[in-house]
C-alpha positions in Angstrom: 116.7 50.9 142.7 118.5 51.7 139.5 117.6 48.2 138.2 114.0 48.7 139.1 114.0 52.0 137.2 115.6 50.4 134.2 113.1 47.5 134.2 110.2 50.0 134.4 109.1 48.8 137.8 109.4 52.4 139.2 109.2 55.8 137.5 111.8 57.5 139.7 114.1 57.0 142.6 113.5 58.7 145.9 115.3 58.6 149.2 114.7 59.7 152.8 116.8 61.0 155.6 120.2 61.2 154.0 122.7 63.5 155.8 125.1 65.7 153.7 128.1 63.3 154.1 126.0 60.2 153.0 124.4 62.2 150.2 127.8 63.0 148.7 128.9 59.4 149.0 125.8 58.2 147.4 125.7 60.5 144.4 129.4 59.7 143.6 128.5 56.0 143.3 125.3 55.9 141.4 124.4 56.2 137.7 121.0 57.7 138.3 120.6 60.5 140.8 117.5 60.4 143.0 114.6 62.5 141.8 113.5 63.4 145.3 114.8 63.3 148.8 112.5 63.5 151.8 113.9 65.3 154.9 112.4 66.9 157.9 111.9 70.4 156.6 109.8 73.3 157.9 110.3 76.9 159.0 112.3 75.8 162.0 114.4 73.3 160.1 115.1 74.8 156.7 117.8 72.3 155.4 119.8 75.1 153.7 123.0 72.9 153.4 121.2 70.0 151.9 119.3 72.2 149.5 122.6 73.5 148.1 123.9 69.9 147.8 120.9 68.4 146.1 120.5 71.4 143.7 123.7 70.2 142.1 122.0 66.9 141.1 118.6 68.4 140.2 117.0 66.5 143.1 113.8 67.9 144.6 113.4 68.2 148.4 110.2 66.9 149.8 109.4 68.1 153.4 108.3 65.6 156.0 106.8 67.4 159.0 106.2 70.6 157.0 104.1 71.9 159.8 106.8 71.0 162.4 104.5 68.5 164.0 103.0 71.5 165.8 106.3 72.1 167.7 107.5 75.5 168.8 104.0 76.8 168.9 103.9 76.5 165.1 100.1 77.2 164.7 100.2 80.3 166.9 103.7 81.4 166.2 103.8 85.2 166.4 105.9 85.6 163.2 103.7 83.2 161.2 100.5 84.6 162.4 101.5 88.3 161.9 102.5 87.5 158.3 99.3 85.5 157.9 97.2 88.5 158.9 98.6 90.4 155.9 97.3 87.8 153.5 94.3 86.6 155.5 96.0 83.2 155.9 96.7 80.8 158.8 100.2 80.1 160.2 100.0 76.7 158.6 99.3 78.3 155.2 102.2 80.7 155.6 104.5 77.9 156.6 103.5 75.8 153.6 103.7 78.7 151.2 107.2 79.5 152.5 108.3 76.0 151.5 106.5 75.7 148.2 107.6 79.2 147.1 111.2 77.9 147.5 110.5 74.8 145.3 110.1 72.4 148.2 107.4 69.8 147.9 105.2 69.9 151.0 102.5 67.4 151.7 101.0 68.1 155.1 99.3 65.5 157.1 95.8 66.3 158.3 92.6 64.4 159.2 90.4 67.6 159.2 88.6 68.4 156.0 88.7 72.2 156.6 92.5 72.1 157.1 93.0 70.0 154.0 91.0 72.6 152.1 93.0 75.4 153.6 96.2 73.7 152.7 95.1 73.6 149.0 94.6 77.4 149.0 98.3 78.3 149.4 99.0 79.0 145.7 96.8 82.1 145.4 99.3 84.4 147.0 103.1 85.0 147.2 105.1 85.9 150.2 107.1 89.1 149.8 110.9 89.0 150.0 110.6 90.7 153.5 108.2 88.0 154.7 110.6 85.2 153.5 113.5 86.9 155.2 111.5 87.1 158.5 110.6 83.4 158.2 114.2 82.4 157.4 115.2 83.9 160.8 113.1 81.1 162.4 115.6 78.5 161.3 116.9 76.7 164.4 118.7 73.8 162.8 119.4 72.7 159.3 119.7 69.0 160.1 116.4 68.3 161.8 115.9 67.3 165.4 116.8 63.6 165.0 120.5 62.6 165.0 120.5 59.6 162.6 124.2 59.1 163.5 123.5 58.5 167.2 124.2 54.8 168.0 121.3 54.6 170.4 118.9 55.9 167.8 120.2 53.4 165.2 119.9 50.6 167.8 116.3 51.7 168.6 115.3 51.7 164.9 116.9 48.3 164.2 115.3 46.8 167.3 111.9 48.4 166.9 111.6 47.9 163.1 114.3 45.4 162.2 
């Protein structure tokens, strides 16, 4: 990746799904630190530990599954909907604003035009410190719900996509 960057074939280096131990190993052995790392990140999986680690290398976090793939009743979650009422926003807009307000890149997936338009209107308000603290309480796991170190998972990936 560094050679591709030097040769002008890419403009930046980005990675996906690195755990804290692998991240430290990587950044100790490269000349160019990644510009972005993509990890499962949403209100239920806030990646606090990784955010602290990547901040030391000026790497940006990009959320995959920023809307939690609808899990945990995301779109009707009582905390998100209550906060949404204060701003006349949906739970999705609150979840996305929570991420972007903390400097996390969030690109939600949608096939519905009205939802795409709603997702673009998250920059016209700011969540209060109290709102952010309430949403932070929703964090269930910092590492996501996939254990990339599980041998059965690794075997599945290598078999299915190898």
